[in-house]
C-alpha positions as MATLAB code, in Angstrom:
seq = 'MTQVSIIVPVLNEEATIHGAVSRLCRDFPGCELIFVDGGSTDATVELAALHATVITSERGRAKQMNEGVRHASGDILWFIHADTAIDPEAVGQIRTALADPAVVGGGLTLRFDRQTPGLNYLAWTSNARARRLHHIFGDQAMFIRRTAFAALGGFPDLAIMEDLEMSRRLHRRGRLRLLPATSTASSRRLVAHGTWRMIAFMQYLKLLYFAGVDPEAIRARYTAGPRLVRTRCPSAARTSRT';
ca = [
      -4.537  -12.501  -41.352;
      -6.024   -8.775  -41.146;
      -9.290   -8.599  -39.124;
      -9.254   -8.339  -35.513;
     -12.150   -8.923  -33.577;
     -12.422   -6.838  -29.793;
     -14.592   -8.722  -27.504;
     -15.657   -6.929  -24.255;
     -17.513   -8.513  -21.520;
     -19.601   -6.290  -19.484;
     -21.943   -6.048  -16.611;
     -22.924   -2.773  -15.125;
     -19.878   -0.870  -16.089;
     -21.968    2.037  -16.473;
     -19.241    4.573  -14.800;
     -16.608    3.287  -17.153;
     -18.149    2.264  -20.412;
     -18.236    5.862  -22.434;
     -14.362    5.963  -21.871;
     -14.231    2.251  -22.618;
     -15.769    2.689  -25.885;
     -14.584    5.872  -26.552;
     -10.695    4.617  -26.626;
     -11.390    1.708  -28.777;
     -13.164    3.452  -31.257;
     -10.477    5.943  -31.810;
      -7.439    3.537  -31.502;
      -8.880    0.547  -33.117;
     -10.637    1.536  -36.393;
     -10.252   -1.033  -38.292;
     -11.157   -3.343  -35.558;
     -14.984   -5.257  -35.526;
     -16.237   -4.175  -32.116;
     -18.336   -6.384  -29.963;
     -19.817   -5.722  -26.435;
     -21.050   -8.935  -24.351;
     -23.510   -7.729  -21.444;
     -24.111  -10.261  -19.172;
     -27.095   -8.354  -17.738;
     -26.987   -5.370  -16.809;
     -29.297   -3.042  -14.772;
     -27.817   -0.050  -15.461;
     -27.227    2.224  -18.673;
     -24.152    0.307  -19.986;
     -26.299   -1.709  -23.069;
     -27.675    1.751  -24.028;
     -24.055    4.400  -23.980;
     -22.377    0.789  -25.347;
     -25.007    0.992  -28.466;
     -24.415    4.280  -29.773;
     -20.751    3.043  -30.591;
     -20.210   -0.898  -30.717;
     -22.246   -3.695  -31.556;
     -23.755   -4.873  -28.177;
     -25.308   -8.490  -27.718;
     -26.785   -9.992  -24.626;
     -25.614  -13.555  -22.765;
     -26.088  -15.715  -20.230;
     -23.880  -13.838  -17.281;
     -20.841  -15.403  -16.484;
     -17.402  -13.634  -18.258;
     -16.338  -17.535  -19.863;
     -20.250  -17.685  -21.154;
     -20.185  -14.091  -22.836;
     -16.674  -14.253  -24.476;
     -17.176  -17.639  -25.764;
     -21.101  -15.366  -27.274;
     -19.038  -12.976  -28.369;
     -16.756  -15.374  -31.195;
     -20.020  -16.463  -31.706;
     -20.967  -12.478  -33.507;
     -17.921  -12.273  -34.003;
     -15.909  -12.411  -38.022;
     -12.201  -11.704  -37.141;
      -9.738  -14.047  -37.674;
      -8.208  -12.646  -34.855;
     -10.106  -12.316  -31.508;
      -8.845  -10.198  -29.220;
     -10.578   -9.615  -25.754;
     -10.431   -6.919  -23.483;
     -11.725   -5.936  -20.168;
     -13.909   -2.712  -19.860;
     -12.042   -0.983  -17.407;
      -8.441   -1.562  -19.291;
      -6.824    1.181  -21.613;
      -4.560   -0.671  -24.219;
      -1.895    0.540  -25.879;
      -2.842    1.535  -29.454;
       0.279    0.172  -31.082;
      -0.807   -3.636  -29.397;
      -2.538   -4.361  -33.203;
       0.037   -4.117  -35.015;
       1.672   -6.130  -32.896;
      -0.936   -8.962  -32.702;
      -0.762   -8.938  -36.330;
       2.952   -9.363  -36.489;
       3.166  -11.889  -33.690;
       0.086  -13.806  -35.273;
       1.991  -14.094  -39.192;
       4.402  -16.697  -37.409;
       2.151  -19.845  -37.837;
       3.698  -21.345  -35.150;
       1.924  -18.589  -32.374;
      -1.862  -19.085  -31.279;
      -2.375  -16.774  -29.496;
      -0.787  -14.505  -26.361;
      -1.256  -11.187  -24.218;
      -0.230   -7.684  -23.168;
       2.501   -6.534  -21.223;
       0.744   -5.411  -17.850;
       0.782   -1.835  -15.678;
      -1.844   -0.505  -13.610;
      -3.029    3.224  -14.092;
      -1.652    4.135  -10.510;
       2.099    2.989   -9.581;
       3.171    1.931   -6.251;
       5.699   -0.252   -4.835;
       2.940   -2.989   -4.325;
       1.102   -2.482   -7.444;
       4.222   -2.379   -9.399;
       5.368   -5.443   -7.814;
       2.308   -7.627   -9.036;
       2.552   -5.710  -12.992;
       6.300   -7.104  -12.779;
       5.728  -10.943  -11.443;
       2.573  -11.010  -14.007;
       4.716  -10.325  -16.721;
       7.470  -12.631  -15.661;
       4.714  -15.235  -14.764;
       3.202  -14.816  -18.568;
       6.866  -15.649  -20.078;
       8.122  -17.812  -18.188;
       4.732  -20.282  -17.479;
       2.591  -18.932  -19.810;
      -0.358  -18.057  -17.471;
      -1.987  -15.210  -18.769;
      -5.207  -13.275  -17.577;
      -7.462  -11.019  -18.769;
      -6.383   -7.725  -17.250;
      -3.683   -8.519  -20.397;
      -5.745   -8.366  -23.087;
      -5.442  -11.986  -24.006;
      -5.356  -12.270  -27.987;
      -6.317  -15.765  -29.983;
      -5.695  -17.106  -33.533;
      -9.719  -17.768  -34.485;
      -8.816  -21.777  -35.725;
      -7.155  -22.514  -31.969;
      -9.912  -21.035  -30.641;
     -12.345  -23.322  -32.300;
      -9.949  -26.008  -31.889;
     -10.068  -26.303  -27.908;
     -13.870  -25.271  -28.148;
     -13.668  -21.827  -26.627;
     -13.103  -20.863  -23.193;
     -14.118  -23.269  -20.653;
     -17.409  -22.783  -19.032;
     -15.839  -21.924  -15.468;
     -17.213  -19.246  -12.786;
     -13.475  -18.501  -12.587;
     -10.011  -18.741  -13.614;
     -11.458  -19.218  -17.250;
      -8.388  -16.892  -18.556;
      -5.579  -18.943  -17.230;
      -7.168  -22.739  -17.754;
      -7.238  -21.084  -21.558;
      -3.949  -20.432  -21.653;
      -2.808  -24.011  -20.286;
      -4.487  -25.034  -23.240;
      -3.486  -22.562  -25.723;
       0.057  -23.166  -24.525;
      -0.210  -27.069  -25.720;
      -0.940  -26.082  -28.941;
       1.811  -23.839  -29.696;
       3.755  -20.963  -28.632;
       2.494  -17.525  -26.739;
       3.695  -14.458  -27.324;
       3.797  -11.296  -24.478;
       3.833   -8.351  -26.526;
       5.732   -4.823  -25.169;
       2.634   -2.551  -25.602;
       0.645   -2.420  -22.699;
      -2.489   -2.803  -20.789;
      -3.191   -0.431  -18.593;
      -5.848   -1.836  -16.049;
      -7.364   -0.530  -12.998;
      -6.622   -0.857   -9.662;
      -9.401   -0.110   -8.231;
     -10.550   -3.378   -6.744;
      -6.389   -4.011   -5.308;
      -6.616   -0.251   -3.868;
      -9.760   -0.525   -2.206;
      -8.639   -4.236   -0.536;
      -5.283   -3.243    0.328;
      -2.641   -4.338   -2.754;
      -0.234   -6.868   -0.613;
      -3.245   -8.037    0.870;
      -5.081   -9.010   -2.726;
      -1.809   -9.836   -3.927;
      -1.624  -12.864   -1.246;
      -5.303  -13.528   -1.913;
      -4.855  -14.164   -5.403;
      -2.443  -16.587   -4.985;
      -4.377  -18.308   -2.862;
      -7.027  -18.503   -4.799;
      -4.872  -20.144   -7.791;
      -3.550  -22.826   -5.112;
      -7.271  -23.481   -4.277;
      -7.935  -24.002   -8.258;
      -4.865  -26.455   -9.001;
      -5.740  -28.451   -5.497;
      -8.517  -28.916   -7.565;
     -11.507  -26.676   -5.484;
     -14.945  -25.950   -7.348;
     -14.469  -22.776   -9.223;
     -17.515  -21.696   -8.013;
     -16.484  -21.790   -4.517;
     -13.506  -20.134   -5.716;
     -15.422  -17.321   -6.936;
     -17.911  -16.810   -4.462;
     -14.986  -16.234   -2.031;
     -13.315  -13.621   -4.365;
     -16.608  -11.833   -4.559;
     -16.314  -11.814   -0.952;
     -12.838  -10.663   -0.697;
      -9.864  -10.853    1.008;
     -11.850  -10.920    4.022;
     -10.942  -12.885    7.454;
     -13.168  -15.341    8.638;
     -13.844  -15.278   11.998;
     -14.752  -18.675   13.952;
     -15.796  -18.810   17.411;
     -13.802  -21.392   19.077;
     -16.047  -24.293   21.306;
     -15.606  -23.238   25.002;
     -16.887  -19.859   23.367;
     -19.883  -21.755   21.844;
     -20.296  -24.006   25.147;
     -20.175  -21.002   27.788;
     -23.134  -19.256   25.492;
     -25.470  -22.287   25.339;
     -25.285  -22.327   29.306;
];
């Protein structure tokens, strides 16, 4: 297994796309590079098209990644976020891991682009979860053997948690490996909302998913962010009507 296809779902990533394309072209020159745009209204497509194949898709990370696979030729499918920096040693480790026919996929060791107690804790728990529970998320640069991907019919068409669900399904088919090479994720959203607050918020969203809540409702809640929902007490509502 030598051919690796890197698939990057994007949407309005004008601010980060140049850095993403430059890093991936520099560090993984032997890989096929496909950006899948979900309807950007900025210059994302034009900037990405300077150095990579760009295709369009319906909006939604699962839809975009599945569409990217349909245009990919590699035996190894590697899904990377545009705002994530990948250790150049990762591709060699992926090939080595998938040389074992029992391994169907995996991810990289997560770290963040800033070092704080909250971010370090989140990275540590995320990596521990990937090793013990085999739950791998998109910021860990998930890689999948193409035959296993095809057997599962691609990413489930969910509004959110498609990476979590995919890793659960993959684990039922074979082994998942967490590699020592790092995936350095952007901390911008975590820092903007407060790291500890976001950690609690993301655990809450996962509990909603495991409880069977509609993924579209979870996506809407995620988009809104970890804001507190204020409700008026009945007495106040009655007073306002008198």
